N, C-alpha and C positions, 0 to 999 in steps of 0.2 A: 502143430496148431496152434498151440499157445503162445509159443515163440513169435509166431508170424502175427497173431492178435498183438501182442504186445508192442511189435516194431511197427504194426500201423496205428496203434493208440499212440505211440511217442511221435511217428511222423506226423499225425494228424494237430498233435499238441503243438509240436514244433512250428507247423504252420500257422496254426493259431496264433501262436508267439509272436511269430514273425510278421503277421496281419496286424495284431494289437500294437506290437512296437512301431510298426510303420504309421498307425494311426496317431499314436503317442507321438512320431518325430514331428509330423505334422502339425498336431496341436501345439506341441512346442514351438514351433517356428512361427505360428501365429500367434501366440501368445509374448514370444521375442518381439513381433512387429509391433503388437498393440502396447508392447513398454515400451519401445523405442518412440512409438506416435505419442504415449502419455509424457514420456520424458522432456519431448519437445514442444509438446502443450505447458508442461510446468514451467519450462525456463522461458517461453513465451510469455507467459502470465506475469513471471516474476518481473522480466523485464519491462512490461507494461507497468506493471505495480509499482517499480522501482522509478518509474518516469513519470506516473501519477504522484507519487510521494515527494519528487523533486520539485512538480509543479505546484504541488499545494504549499511546500515549504516555501519556494519563491513568492508564491502571492502571501501567504501570512506575515512573509520579511516585509514585503511591500506595505500592509496593512498597519502591522506594527509601526513602521517610519512614518505613516501617514497620523497615526493615533499620537506618536511622539511630536510631530509637528504641531498638531492641533493642541496637545497640550501646552507647548511651549508658545504657542501663538495665544491661549487663551490665559496662561500666568501673563505676559507681557499686557494683553487688555485689561487684566485685573489690576495690575501696576498702575497703569496710565487712567484706568477709572479712579483708582485710589488716589492717585494724583489731582486727578480732576477736582475730585469731592474734597481733597485738601485746600485747592484753590478755592473752591465754591465755600467751604466753611471760612476761610482767611477773608474773603469778599465780604459774606454775611457779616461777620464780626466787626471788619472795618465800618459797614454801612452803619451798624448799631453803635459803635465807638467803644466795643469790648476791647478792643486790641487782642484779646487772647482770646 
């Protein structure tokens, strides 16, 4: 009788193991699917992030170009104003008769 109880115990343990293993396999499959979905999401977010960075870089380049153009215009305006002041100073000196 002891052998029968031992065999019954072993068969019950084997049945439990198989049931647990089946649940484990189901859980692993769910985990694999979840992992794949996460990887797809991460790749999508990486592509979107890269696209946003390219867009930002493009806008930054455009603003930098505008700033350079404005700085060049400001420098040109400064030179023209300086020339105007020099002509005006010359004109005033001529009116006073200073010559210089």
